[in-house]
N, C-alpha and C positions, 0 to 999 in steps of 0.2 A: 297382151298388153295389156297391166297392170295400171289401175285406176288410183292415184295420189289423191286426199283431199286439199282442196284451196286452202287458202290462210284463212279465209271468213270461217269454213267448216271447222277447221282447228281450234279457232277463238272459241265458237261457237260451244265445243265440245269440253274444254278448260272452263269454259263460265259454268255451265252445268254440272261440273266435276266439282266445283268450289262450291255451289249453293249445296249439291249431296254432302258434303262434308261438314259445312257447316249446320243441316238439317240435322246429320249424326251427331254432332256435338252438342248441342241441343237438347235432343231428345233423351242422351245420355246423362245429360246434367237433370234435367227431369226428372229420370230416376234416382238418379243419387240424393235428391233433394230429401233432407229429413223428412217436409211433410207429404210425402208420396208415400213411402214407405214406412215400415216401422224399422228402427234402431238396428243396426247391425249387430252381433253375435259379441264383439267387442264392446260398446259402448253398453250393451245391457249388462253383461257380466260385471262393468266397472259401475256402475249405478247400483247392482244388487252388493257389491262387495263395499260401497260406501254407506247403503243404509245399514247393512252389517254391521257392520263398524260402530255405528252409534248405539243399535240395537243391542247389541254385546257388550257395551262397555269399554270398549276397546281405544274409543276418543278420552277415557279417562285413566287411561294406564298412566303412571305405573301405581296410580291409587285402586288396584283392581288385582285380581287372583291370579292370573297368570297369562300362560299365551300358548302353553304345550299341547292345546288342542285344535287351535285354528285352523289352522291346514283343512283337516277333517271338515270343518264348516265350509270353508271356502271353494274345497275341491267337491263340494255337494255330496261325501261321503257320511255327514250326518244332515237327515234332514227330519225337519219338523212335521206334525200333525199324524204320525202315526201312516206316513204317505209314503212313496219312492218317485214321487213326480217331480220332475226337477223343477217344471215351471211355476210351483206355487212360490206364494208370496211370504214375507214373513210372518209369524203368529201376532196376534193381540199382544201389544208390550206393556199390560197390567196383570198377567198371572204370576203368581209364585215361582211354579214351575210346569214345564211343558213334556208333553209324552212325543216322542222320535226314535228313528230308527238308525243303525249305526252300521257301517261296511267296510271291510279291510280289504274288499275285493271290487264293490260297484257290483256284485254279484249276488251274493248271499248277507241276508240282513239279521241284525237282532234289535232287540227293544231296549231303549236306553231312555232316561230320567236327564232334561236338562234343569238345573236348579238356579234360582237367585242366591247372590249373597246376602240381599237385601231386598225387601221389596220395592219395587220403582218410586212408590211415594219416599219409603225410608231412604233411597239414594240423595233424592233430592233433598230431604231435608239434611242430611249430611253433606251434603256437598256445600248448601247454603251455610252451615255451622261451622266448615271450614275458611269459607270467605270470611264469615263475622268475625272467626276467631283474631284472622290478620287486620282488621277493618279495611277488606278490600270488598271491589263490588261484587255483586252475583257472578260477575261473567269470568272473575281470577282464574288463575290457574290453580288447581286447588293441589294438583303435585309440588309444584313449588310452593307452597304454603306447608304443606306437611313436610317438606326437606330442610325448611328453616327452624322446624319446632327442636327444642333442647331434647327430647327423647330420641327424635331421628337422629342427630348429630351425636347422641351418646353410641347408638348401635352402629352410625358409620366407623366408629374407632373399635368397635369391640370384635374381637376374636374367636367370642364364645356367648352364645347365648344365655344369661345369665337370670337368677329371678328378679335381679333389681331391674333388667330391661323390660319385663312384663309388668310387674306392680302397677295396680290401678288400673289394667285393663279391665273391660267389664264381663268378659266371658265367664261363664263358671268352670271351664277348663282351666283358666289360668288364675283361679282364686287361690289355690294352694299353692303355687310350682315350687318346684324339686329340682336340683339338678339334673338328675336322672332324666326325667321326665322332658325335659327343656331339649339336653342331649338326644334323645329320641326322635325330637324335631326337626333338629337340624340334620341329623344322620338322613332320614327319610324322608324329607322332603322334597316333590318330585317335581317342583317346579326351576328346579337349579340343574346344570346339565350332567354334573358332577358330584353326586349324593355319596355318603359314605362314613364321611368326615363330621366328627363332635365340633370341628372348627370351624369358622364361616370364612375361612382362607378362598374359597372359591366361588364365595357371592359375591354379587357386583350389587353396587348401589341402588341398581333398580332391581333386584331379586332383596336385599334387604326391607325394601320400603315395600313390595308386594307382599312378604310374610307379614311384618308390623300391619297392614292394613287387612288383612285375612284376620289374623287374631284377633284385633281392633273390633271387625266387623260381626263374623261367623266363624268360629273355629271348625264348623263341620267339616270344611274339606281337608283341615289339616288331624284329622281325628280319622279321617278315611284313611288317611297316609302312613300314618304312624301305627295304624294296628288294622290291617287288612284282614278282610275276609279270608282271604288264603291261609290265614295263620290261625283259624280257626274265631276270630274274632266275630262278634257278631252285627257286620258292618259292609253296605255293599260296596264292590267296586268301585274303587276312584278311576276315570278314565283321563281325566284330565282337567283343564279350565281355559277358557278364552273370556278374555273381559272380565265381566261380573259374574259370569256363569260357571259353573263344574256341570260336569258329566258323570254320571255314575249309571251303573246296572238298575234296571230298571221292577220295580215293585209297585204291589198294590195297596193303598194304603189299609188299615186296619178295619176303617170303618166301614166298607164294602163288604165284609163277611158278619157285621151283627146278625145278619137273617141267614146265617150259614145253617147247614144242618146239624145236630147234635154232636154226631162223631167230631166232624170239621172243626165246630164250636170248642168241643173237649181238646183237639188238637194243639188250635192255636192259644188256647189258656194255658196247658200244658208249656207247649214252648214257651210263653211271654215268661212265665215263673221260672223255667231254666235259664234263659237270658238274663235274668234279673240276680239270679244265682250265679251266675258264670262273673257278672260284672262286678258282685261282692265278695266274690272268693275266686281268684285266677293265679296262674303259676307265676306271674310276671309281681304279682302283690301290689296291685294298682285296687283301689277302690272306687268304684262307678258309682255316681247318684246322680238321679233327676232332679233340678230344681223344681220342674212342673211335666207334666205330662198330658197329650190328648192322643188321640185316636189316629192321627197323621205322622205323629212321630214313627210309628209301627208300621213295616209294609211287608208284604207275601210275595215269596218269587214265584214264578209260575209254577216250581215247583211243590209248594207247599210250605217252602222253608219260610220262617218268621224272623226280619231282621229289624235292626233300627234303622228309620227311614232318614230320618231326622234328629242331628247330633248335636244341635246347638245348644239343648238345655241340658248337655251333660257335663258333669263335673269328674273330677279326676283328684285323687288324694293317694299321694304315695304311701304307701304302709312300709315300705322299707327304710326310707331318707326320710319320710315326714317333709314339711313345709321348710324351707331353710331361711324364708325371711317373713317376717309377722306384717300382716296389711296395717297402713299408717293412715290415718282418716285424713281424705284430702292432700296428703304429702306427694301422692305420685300421680295425681289426677291431671290429663290435660287435655287436648283437642281428642285426642286418641281413646279417650275413657268416655267419651260423651256424642260420637259418631252414631249410636243407632237407638240408643234408648235413655238419653240423657244422662248428666253427670251422675253418678250412685255414692249413696252414702256410705259409711264405714260396713263392709261386710262382717258377719259375724266368724269368731275363730272357727278354724278347720276342724278343731276338737269338737264342734258342736253339731258338726254331721252325722245323725244316729245312721246306724247300719240299715234299718226298718224302710229308711225315708221313701225310696223309690216304691217298697212293697204297700207300703202305706196308700200314697199316691194310685198305683195300679190297681190295688182291690178296693180303691171308693170311687175311681171314674171310668175304669175299662173294661174289667172282669166283668163287674154285674151286666152290662148292654148285651156279654156273650152268653151268659150261662144261665141267668134268674130266668125261669120258666120255661125251659130247657128239655128238664129230663122226670123221669117217673120218681113218684115216691117209692123208697124214703132216700132214696139218691138224692134227690133236688136237696131235701131238710138237709141232708149233710155237708152239701155244696154249699147252702144259704150261712148255714152257720160257720162254717171254715172263711167264707168269705168276709162274714160281719168282724169275725176274730183279726183276719188280715187286715183290715183294714181301719184297726181300732186307734187311732194316734195316741191315745192315753197309756196303752200299753206299755211294757218294758218290750226291748229288743226280743229276748227269747221267747215271749209269746207270742208276737207276730210272725216269727220266723218260722215257728212251730206251726201257727195255724197253716202257713204257705206250704208248709212240708206236707202236712196232711190233704190238704186241696191238692197236691199233685200224685198225692197215692190215689185219691178217689179218683182224678181224672184218667190216671195210666190207662185202666181196664174199658174206659167209656171209647177210648180210640179205637177205630178199624185196622186194620191191615189191608191195604188195596192200592192198585195204583194211582189213584188219585193223590197219593200222599208220596208223590215219586221220592223227594229226599230222605224217605227212610223205606222204600220198595225198592227190592223185595227182602232187603236186609231184615226187616220186621218181623218174617217168616222164623229166620232162622236163630235171632240174636236176642235176649231177653232184654237187651237196655233198652230197645225200641218199642 
């Protein structure tokens, strides 16, 4: 005979069941409360993304370099601090450059360098200048102000980047612009979807502002794009930009090698003289010169190859076409002329830059730190004599160039042929040019 519970027992069971459900609900709420456990992965990623946007300068776009490599940052395929630990936070915000690792498959990593377009302090000054130029508050939209300028309005109407559109910009790269050089900029500009044409039909308004802003603040990323290392130019590879940062292949600055063994010092000095020679004379008939130098402007890859690490002080003169527009004092200056260094006075004529300029600067300021007191006599005396002649500012161009050639001849046999110099090994065993 089956026993069935009475009405009182059924009611009691239902009451207990209701209490159990209420307790489970309360427990579930306590576990889902933000105060009980760390945020879930989704909010954490969103918070990191927002911090990254501000850190990278994306909140200031389109007054920035570009966005071509942003996905790599947000997918954590570019990671700061030379580690692959995804939990690390953002690095200090006031450094000019950062070491990082870059991956295409999240398994194999290679070192890269992340560089600011300008220092954090310079960016803050620049942004304030933009607002002041429009009599706007400090919190103005810098993009909106720049879009209203007369220069940018001319850019909007332009089908082709012509010398008059860049006249008055402070970069040495644009001190003596030729149409051939500017066509090369447009044709190879990597921050647009469809490159290859000298006309800007495929440029959006956003693209034009980013290019103009980059040229106004620091032309280094443009030089990496239009004179790539893959074609033999002594510049690191441009990997892309995000906000106000660019990413390129990693190099160690030259000053880290001031205490290098004599054979390595001779090799680096020989390479540096060779780089200056290629900048002075090349197949494209461009004459590159430095307005100033320091050891941080040159870097060495892990294979021992020396490259230009920072090209912001590199000027270009087109020996084939020449400069098509003469600089006019003050006439072409505007807010774009004053973003990082203040408004500049009239620049000297392009014809006033001597061939010896970069050599004199390097022989005065960099090569002595590598070469003096490193070699036995009489080789050291020969090096010192050639260095002094190469760095003599009052000497004519031929004498300085001749001294640099003699110095290369002295240094060449002082270099050794071994695996430490992977960029020329084992070729140096079989080819006299090494």
